[in-house]
C-alpha positions in Angstrom: -44.5 77.3 -91.8 -47.3 79.0 -89.8 -47.2 79.5 -85.8 -50.4 79.9 -84.0 -51.1 80.3 -80.3 -50.8 76.6 -79.8 -49.8 75.0 -83.2 -47.1 74.8 -85.9 -48.4 74.0 -89.4 -45.8 72.8 -91.6 -45.1 70.8 -94.4 -45.2 67.1 -94.3 -41.8 65.2 -93.9 -41.0 61.4 -94.2 -40.9 61.2 -90.5 -44.5 62.0 -90.2 -45.5 58.7 -91.6 -46.4 56.8 -88.3 -48.3 59.9 -86.8 -50.6 60.3 -90.1 -51.0 56.5 -90.4 -52.5 56.3 -86.9 -54.8 59.2 -87.7 -55.8 57.7 -91.4 -56.6 54.2 -90.2 -58.8 55.4 -87.4 -62.5 54.6 -88.7 -64.2 57.2 -86.3 -61.9 60.0 -87.7 -62.4 58.7 -91.4 -66.2 58.5 -90.9 -66.8 61.7 -93.0 -63.8 61.5 -95.3 -63.9 60.6 -99.0 -61.8 57.5 -98.4 -62.1 54.6 -96.5 -59.7 54.2 -93.5 -56.3 53.0 -94.6 -56.1 49.3 -94.1 -52.2 49.1 -94.0 -49.1 51.3 -93.9 -48.6 51.2 -97.9 -52.0 52.8 -98.2 -50.7 55.9 -96.1 -47.3 55.5 -97.9 -48.9 56.2 -101.0 -51.3 58.9 -99.6 -48.1 60.7 -98.0 -46.3 60.4 -101.2 -48.8 62.6 -102.9 -49.2 65.0 -100.1 -45.2 65.7 -100.1 -45.2 66.0 -103.8 -47.8 69.0 -103.8 -46.1 72.0 -104.9 -45.9 74.4 -102.2 -46.0 77.5 -104.0 -49.7 76.8 -105.1 -51.1 75.2 -102.2 -52.0 75.9 -98.5 -51.3 72.2 -97.4 -49.9 71.8 -93.6 -49.7 69.3 -91.1 -51.0 70.6 -87.7 -48.4 69.8 -84.8 -49.0 70.3 -81.2 -46.4 69.9 -78.5 -44.1 68.3 -81.2 -46.8 65.7 -82.3 -48.3 65.7 -85.5 -52.3 65.8 -84.7 -53.9 66.3 -88.2 -53.6 68.0 -91.6 -55.1 71.2 -92.7 -55.4 73.2 -95.8 -55.6 72.3 -99.2 -53.4 71.0 -102.3 -55.3 72.5 -105.0 -56.7 76.2 -103.9 -59.5 77.2 -103.4 -60.2 74.0 -101.8 -59.4 73.7 -98.0 -60.2 71.1 -95.0 -59.0 69.6 -92.1 -58.6 66.2 -90.4 -57.6 65.5 -86.6 -56.6 62.8 -84.6 -59.6 62.2 -82.0 -57.7 62.8 -79.1 -57.8 66.5 -80.0 -61.1 67.0 -81.0 -63.4 69.6 -79.4 -60.5 71.6 -78.1 -60.4 74.4 -80.7 -57.5 73.0 -82.6 -59.1 72.6 -86.1 -60.7 76.1 -85.7 -57.2 77.6 -84.7 -55.3 75.9 -87.5 -58.2 76.9 -90.3 -58.0 80.4 -89.3 -54.4 80.4 -89.9 -54.6 78.6 -93.3 -57.5 81.2 -94.1 -55.3 84.2 -93.3 -52.5 82.5 -95.0 -54.4 81.8 -98.0 -55.7 85.2 -98.7 -52.3 86.7 -97.8 -50.2 84.6 -100.5 -52.6 83.3 -103.1 -54.8 85.2 -105.7 -57.9 83.6 -104.5 -61.2 85.5 -104.4 -62.8 82.7 -102.4 -62.1 79.4 -100.2 -64.2 76.2 -100.5 -65.0 73.2 -98.2 -67.0 70.2 -99.0 -68.3 68.4 -96.1 -70.7 65.3 -95.6 -73.9 67.0 -94.4 -73.8 64.3 -91.3 -70.8 65.8 -90.0 -72.5 68.5 -87.9 -69.5 69.5 -86.1 -67.8 70.3 -89.1 -70.5 72.4 -90.4 -70.4 74.4 -86.9 -67.1 75.1 -87.4 -67.3 76.4 -91.1 -69.8 78.7 -89.9 -68.3 80.1 -87.2 -65.1 80.9 -89.4 -67.7 82.5 -91.6 -68.0 80.1 -94.6 -71.5 80.0 -96.2 -73.3 77.1 -97.1 -73.3 77.5 -100.9 -74.9 74.2 -102.2 -75.7 70.7 -101.8 -75.2 67.4 -104.2 -76.3 63.8 -103.4 -74.2 60.8 -103.9 -70.9 62.5 -104.3 -68.7 60.0 -102.6 -69.1 56.2 -102.2 -67.0 55.1 -99.6 -66.9 51.2 -98.6 -70.2 50.6 -100.6 -71.9 53.8 -98.8 -73.0 56.9 -100.6 -72.8 60.2 -98.8 -73.9 63.7 -99.7 -71.7 66.8 -99.9 -72.7 70.2 -98.7 -70.6 72.9 -100.2 -69.4 75.9 -98.0 -67.8 79.3 -99.4 -66.0 82.1 -97.7 -65.3 85.2 -99.9 -62.1 87.2 -99.7 -62.4 90.0 -97.0 
């Protein structure tokens, strides 16, 4: 568990299912994600089962809670990869930045990784700006890395070296 000025970052629990389904079924939120929006609760249950099965000793996978409400997910199940997803009602308020800073600090303090990586759709300019503010550096590009609902998207790769 990690506390920031406004957020609580914690492991997923079964009681989080409804909040996560609300996020994962939203087409706008999932626009640049590597899978389509969840069409039903069963899809979110399967996704959440995988999320809760991640060994906390080797990961930095957390839910983002604000004022008692789960508003997203941050971190990564397999280091050095990290990322985030937030309920759209909380975009543009600094929550992703605050959560990612905490995860970056936690990852470098508790795991023997020499860098962190993020993979984003190049059309997601808000995420690119956020990663750059967090001192990630664009380290590569690949074409047609994900096919979601019949639409191919590319990937831009970002890297943050251990301080």
